[in-house]
Each structure stands twice: as C-alpha cells, then as structure tokens.
N, CA and C atoms as an extended XYZ file, in Angstrom:
225
Properties=species:S:1:pos:R:3:atomname:S:1:resname:S:1:resid:I:1 pbc="F F F"
N        -1.156        0.094        0.500 N   MET     1
C        -2.415       -0.433        0.972 CA  MET     1
C        -3.568        0.414        0.442 C   MET     1
N        -3.414        1.726        0.486 N   GLN     2
C        -4.485        2.604        0.022 CA  GLN     2
C        -4.755        2.406       -1.471 C   GLN     2
N        -3.692        2.237       -2.256 N   GLU     3
C        -3.871        2.006       -3.689 CA  GLU     3
C        -4.623        0.708       -3.934 C   GLU     3
N        -4.289       -0.325       -3.162 N   PHE     4
C        -4.967       -1.609       -3.317 CA  PHE     4
C        -6.450       -1.466       -2.988 C   PHE     4
N        -6.760       -0.786       -1.894 N   LYS     5
C        -8.159       -0.609       -1.504 CA  LYS     5
C        -8.932        0.169       -2.571 C   LYS     5
N        -8.288        1.166       -3.162 N   ARG     6
C        -8.929        1.937       -4.225 CA  ARG     6
C        -9.203        1.036       -5.432 C   ARG     6
N        -8.233        0.214       -5.792 N   ALA     7
C        -8.404       -0.690       -6.927 CA  ALA     7
C        -9.519       -1.701       -6.660 C   ALA     7
N        -9.623       -2.165       -5.421 N   VAL     8
C       -10.672       -3.124       -5.058 CA  VAL     8
C       -12.048       -2.516       -5.269 C   VAL     8
N       -12.224       -1.290       -4.827 N   ARG     9
C       -13.524       -0.633       -4.972 CA  ARG     9
C       -13.929       -0.525       -6.437 C   ARG     9
N       -12.950       -0.373       -7.315 N   GLU    10
C       -13.233       -0.185       -8.730 CA  GLU    10
C       -13.270       -1.499       -9.506 C   GLU    10
N       -12.970       -2.610       -8.853 N   SER    11
C       -12.900       -3.892       -9.550 CA  SER    11
C       -14.123       -4.753       -9.264 C   SER    11
N       -14.147       -5.894       -9.918 N   ARG    12
C       -15.218       -6.871       -9.680 CA  ARG    12
C       -14.612       -8.216       -9.300 C   ARG    12
N       -13.495       -8.180       -8.581 N   TYR    13
C       -12.844       -9.410       -8.163 CA  TYR    13
C       -13.733      -10.184       -7.199 C   TYR    13
N       -13.639      -11.491       -7.294 N   GLU    14
C       -14.292      -12.343       -6.312 CA  GLU    14
C       -13.375      -12.469       -5.108 C   GLU    14
N       -13.901      -12.917       -4.001 N   ARG    15
C       -13.160      -12.970       -2.734 CA  ARG    15
C       -11.824      -13.690       -2.860 C   ARG    15
N       -11.795      -14.903       -3.365 N   ARG    16
C       -10.569      -15.699       -3.440 CA  ARG    16
C        -9.539      -15.030       -4.353 C   ARG    16
N        -9.978      -14.578       -5.510 N   THR    17
C        -9.066      -13.920       -6.452 CA  THR    17
C        -8.500      -12.649       -5.843 C   THR    17
N        -9.319      -11.938       -5.107 N   LEU    18
C        -8.892      -10.700       -4.468 CA  LEU    18
C        -7.775      -10.983       -3.462 C   LEU    18
N        -7.921      -12.017       -2.667 N   ILE    19
C        -6.885      -12.394       -1.700 CA  ILE    19
C        -5.607      -12.776       -2.435 C   ILE    19
N        -5.737      -13.530       -3.509 N   ASP    20
C        -4.549      -13.921       -4.287 CA  ASP    20
C        -3.836      -12.697       -4.854 C   ASP    20
N        -4.592      -11.743       -5.350 N   GLU    21
C        -3.977      -10.512       -5.885 CA  GLU    21
C        -3.301       -9.731       -4.769 C   GLU    21
N        -3.917       -9.682       -3.610 N   PHE    22
C        -3.308       -8.980       -2.479 CA  PHE    22
C        -1.998       -9.649       -2.087 C   PHE    22
N        -2.003      -10.966       -1.975 N   LYS    23
C        -0.785      -11.701       -1.605 CA  LYS    23
C         0.322      -11.468       -2.636 C   LYS    23
N        -0.051      -11.408       -3.895 N   ARG    24
C         0.927      -11.206       -4.965 CA  ARG    24
C         1.675       -9.883       -4.804 C   ARG    24
N         0.990       -8.866       -4.276 N   GLY    25
C         1.600       -7.546       -4.119 CA  GLY    25
C         2.368       -7.351       -2.826 C   GLY    25
N         2.312       -8.340       -1.927 N   LEU    26
C         2.996       -8.206       -0.639 CA  LEU    26
C         4.493       -8.430       -0.751 C   LEU    26
N         5.214       -7.835        0.162 N   ASN    27
C         6.626       -8.132        0.352 CA  ASN    27
C         6.728       -9.631        0.611 C   ASN    27
N         7.711      -10.294       -0.008 N   GLY    28
C         7.843      -11.743        0.106 CA  GLY    28
C         7.953      -12.247        1.531 C   GLY    28
N         8.690      -11.539        2.369 N   MET    29
C         8.866      -11.975        3.754 CA  MET    29
C         7.539      -11.891        4.519 C   MET    29
N         6.806      -10.819        4.298 N   ILE    30
C         5.511      -10.663        4.972 CA  ILE    30
C         4.552      -11.748        4.498 C   ILE    30
N         4.517      -11.995        3.190 N   ARG    31
C         3.640      -13.030        2.644 CA  ARG    31
C         3.952      -14.396        3.254 C   ARG    31
N         5.234      -14.748        3.315 N   ARG    32
C         5.629      -16.047        3.878 CA  ARG    32
C         5.240      -16.163        5.344 C   ARG    32
N         5.481      -15.106        6.106 N   ARG    33
C         5.141      -15.157        7.536 CA  ARG    33
C         3.648      -15.331        7.750 C   ARG    33
N         2.843      -14.683        6.949 N   LEU    34
C         1.396      -14.811        7.101 CA  LEU    34
C         0.901      -16.186        6.639 C   LEU    34
N         1.423      -16.662        5.529 N   VAL    35
C         1.010      -17.972        5.016 CA  VAL    35
C         1.428      -19.077        5.979 C   VAL    35
N         2.605      -18.944        6.577 N   GLU    36
C         3.130      -19.978        7.461 CA  GLU    36
C         2.694      -19.812        8.914 C   GLU    36
N         1.883      -18.800        9.196 N   ALA    37
C         1.420      -18.568       10.562 CA  ALA    37
C         0.593      -19.751       11.047 C   ALA    37
N         0.571      -19.941       12.358 N   GLU    38
C        -0.216      -21.026       12.941 CA  GLU    38
C        -1.687      -20.905       12.528 C   GLU    38
N        -2.156      -19.677       12.455 N   SER    39
C        -3.533      -19.413       12.041 CA  SER    39
C        -3.487      -18.373       10.922 C   SER    39
N        -3.313      -18.799        9.668 N   PRO    40
C        -3.200      -17.836        8.564 CA  PRO    40
C        -4.493      -17.036        8.378 C   PRO    40
N        -4.393      -15.824        7.841 N   PRO    41
C        -5.592      -15.027        7.582 CA  PRO    41
C        -6.501      -15.748        6.592 C   PRO    41
N        -7.799      -15.522        6.712 N   SER    42
C        -8.730      -16.201        5.813 CA  SER    42
C        -9.598      -15.237        5.007 C   SER    42
N        -9.708      -14.008        5.457 N   THR    43
C       -10.502      -13.025        4.712 CA  THR    43
C        -9.577      -11.913        4.223 C   THR    43
N       -10.048      -11.149        3.264 N   ILE    44
C        -9.243      -10.044        2.744 CA  ILE    44
C        -8.977       -9.023        3.844 C   ILE    44
N        -9.950       -8.805        4.712 N   MET    45
C        -9.749       -7.859        5.823 CA  MET    45
C        -8.658       -8.370        6.758 C   MET    45
N        -8.690       -9.668        7.069 N   ASP    46
C        -7.646      -10.270        7.917 CA  ASP    46
C        -6.279      -10.112        7.273 C   ASP    46
N        -6.194      -10.384        5.973 N   TRP    47
C        -4.926      -10.248        5.263 CA  TRP    47
C        -4.404       -8.824        5.360 C   TRP    47
N        -5.273       -7.865        5.122 N   GLN    48
C        -4.856       -6.467        5.135 CA  GLN    48
C        -4.409       -6.037        6.528 C   GLN    48
N        -5.208       -6.331        7.535 N   GLU    49
C        -4.877       -5.914        8.900 CA  GLU    49
C        -3.591       -6.559        9.383 C   GLU    49
N        -3.443       -7.846        9.161 N   ARG    50
C        -2.259       -8.532        9.654 CA  ARG    50
C        -1.010       -8.147        8.876 C   ARG    50
N        -1.158       -7.876        7.581 N   ALA    51
C        -0.007       -7.440        6.786 CA  ALA    51
C         0.478       -6.074        7.261 C   ALA    51
N        -0.444       -5.170        7.537 N   VAL    52
C        -0.073       -3.831        8.019 CA  VAL    52
C         0.629       -3.943        9.374 C   VAL    52
N         0.079       -4.749       10.281 N   LYS    53
C         0.689       -4.909       11.604 CA  LYS    53
C         2.083       -5.517       11.496 C   LYS    53
N         2.211       -6.547       10.678 N   LEU    54
C         3.501       -7.200       10.518 CA  LEU    54
C         4.520       -6.246        9.893 C   LEU    54
N         4.102       -5.495        8.891 N   ASP    55
C         4.992       -4.521        8.259 CA  ASP    55
C         5.449       -3.477        9.273 C   ASP    55
N         4.510       -2.967       10.069 N   ARG    56
C         4.849       -1.971       11.093 CA  ARG    56
C         5.841       -2.560       12.099 C   ARG    56
N         5.570       -3.763       12.567 N   ASN    57
C         6.466       -4.407       13.530 CA  ASN    57
C         7.860       -4.621       12.949 C   ASN    57
N         7.922       -5.053       11.691 N   MET    58
C         9.225       -5.281       11.061 CA  MET    58
C        10.005       -3.977       10.933 C   MET    58
N         9.326       -2.903       10.553 N   ARG    59
C         9.990       -1.595       10.416 CA  ARG    59
C        10.477       -1.072       11.767 C   ARG    59
N         9.638       -1.221       12.799 N   GLN    60
C        10.040       -0.777       14.130 CA  GLN    60
C        11.229       -1.597       14.633 C   GLN    60
N        11.194       -2.894       14.403 N   ASN    61
C        12.290       -3.748       14.829 CA  ASN    61
C        13.585       -3.388       14.106 C   ASN    61
N        13.488       -3.105       12.825 N   LYS    62
C        14.666       -2.719       12.043 CA  LYS    62
C        15.270       -1.424       12.592 C   LYS    62
N        14.410       -0.452       12.935 N   ALA    63
C        14.884        0.814       13.491 CA  ALA    63
C        15.553        0.592       14.849 C   ALA    63
N        14.961       -0.271       15.679 N   LYS    64
C        15.548       -0.567       16.990 CA  LYS    64
C        16.887       -1.272       16.839 C   LYS    64
N        16.985       -2.175       15.874 N   GLU    65
C        18.244       -2.878       15.631 CA  GLU    65
C        19.347       -1.894       15.248 C   GLU    65
N        19.012       -0.913       14.426 N   LYS    66
C        19.995        0.097       14.036 CA  LYS    66
C        20.486        0.867       15.249 C   LYS    66
N        19.565        1.198       16.154 N   LEU    67
C        19.948        1.911       17.370 CA  LEU    67
C        20.844        1.046       18.246 C   LEU    67
N        20.494       -0.224       18.378 N   LEU    68
C        21.284       -1.133       19.204 CA  LEU    68
C        22.689       -1.334       18.646 C   LEU    68
N        22.790       -1.484       17.351 N   VAL    69
C        24.097       -1.656       16.716 CA  VAL    69
C        24.914       -0.395       16.903 C   VAL    69
N        24.309        0.768       16.723 N   GLY    70
C        25.007        2.041       16.909 CA  GLY    70
C        25.482        2.216       18.331 C   GLY    70
N        24.671        1.802       19.282 N   THR    71
C        25.039        1.903       20.701 CA  THR    71
C        26.199        0.972       21.016 C   THR    71
N        26.163       -0.217       20.482 N   THR    72
C        27.211       -1.208       20.739 CA  THR    72
C        28.544       -0.737       20.169 C   THR    72
N        28.516       -0.168       18.967 N   LEU    73
C        29.744        0.266       18.315 CA  LEU    73
C        30.377        1.475       19.009 C   LEU    73
N        29.564        2.329       19.599 N   SER    74
C        30.104        3.553       20.192 CA  SER    74
C        30.621        3.354       21.611 C   SER    74
N        30.384        2.183       22.216 N   GLN    75
C        30.837        1.964       23.590 CA  GLN    75
C        32.281        1.550       23.641 C   GLN    75
C-alpha cells in the first residue's frame, strides 16, 4: 500500500485510471470481494481503506483458523 501511495504522488494518473491500476495490483480474492460487494468502493480512498480492512480481516481469520484446527487435532 505504501509503495502504491508513493507512486501515486509521483504520477499524473487521472482518478479512474488510478483506481484501475490499484485494482490491478490487488490480491484477486480481495479485488473480487470488493467489486462484488453490495456497495462497491467508488473513490481511490474507499478502495484503499476497504482493501486494507479486508486484507487484515482475512489474515486474522486465517490465523484463527490455524489455531482452531490445531486445537481440534490435539483433543
């Protein structure tokens, strides 16, 4: 995310193109979830904030799943 923001500051992308470039760099699952959301993001800020939140949630869920599987196997 930080690299993308740095590149944005140094570029002259227009709003729509900037969003397309951001989507292109996203993890496919995150991109699909955001595009298919009931209310998809519409601004670059929305895309960035929601992508970060979704990524964080997915990582936390993955870590919790590992703990749950480990707990189930050891019982």
